C-alpha positions in Angstrom: 117.4 138.3 157.3 118.2 134.8 156.2 115.0 133.2 157.8 112.9 133.3 154.6 115.8 132.0 152.5 116.3 129.0 154.8 112.6 128.2 155.2 111.4 128.1 151.6 108.6 125.7 152.0 107.0 127.8 154.8 107.4 130.9 152.6 105.7 129.2 149.6 102.9 127.9 151.7 102.2 131.3 153.3 102.3 133.0 149.9 99.8 130.5 148.4 97.5 130.8 151.4 97.6 134.6 151.4 97.1 134.7 147.7 94.1 132.4 147.7 92.4 133.9 150.7 93.1 137.4 149.3 91.5 136.6 146.0 88.5 135.0 147.6 88.0 138.1 149.8 88.3 140.5 146.8 85.8 138.5 144.8 83.4 138.2 147.7 83.6 141.9 148.3 83.2 142.7 144.7 79.9 140.8 144.7 78.6 143.1 147.4 78.7 146.2 145.1 77.3 149.3 146.6 77.7 148.4 150.2 80.3 149.6 152.7 81.1 146.1 154.1 81.9 144.9 150.6 84.6 147.6 150.3 86.0 146.6 153.7 86.2 143.0 152.6 87.9 144.0 149.3 90.5 146.1 151.2 91.2 143.1 153.5 91.8 141.0 150.5 94.1 143.6 149.0 96.1 143.6 152.2 96.5 139.9 152.0 97.6 140.1 148.3 100.2 142.7 149.3 101.4 140.5 152.1 101.9 137.7 149.7 103.9 140.0 147.4 106.0 141.2 150.4 106.8 137.6 151.3 107.7 136.8 147.7 110.2 139.7 147.6 111.6 139.4 151.1 114.5 136.9 150.3 115.8 139.2 147.6 116.2 142.3 149.8 119.7 143.6 150.4 120.6 143.1 154.1 123.4 145.7 154.0 122.7 149.1 155.4 122.8 151.9 152.8 125.6 154.4 152.9 124.8 158.0 153.4 125.4 160.3 150.4 127.6 163.3 150.9 
């Protein structure tokens, strides 16, 4: 999809927001060592960091369908 290649400023802003919020959640959850809500907060932060990585890599994916091997 060409959307992320055409809207680079939006992609960079989302990456920065997801990264900063994800790091804040990971650090906040880390401070709550030994409690289950802290683990949940850290997992939410990890999900945001993975979303930032996904948005970073999205413009470089190959849009062509893969051929079947015989």
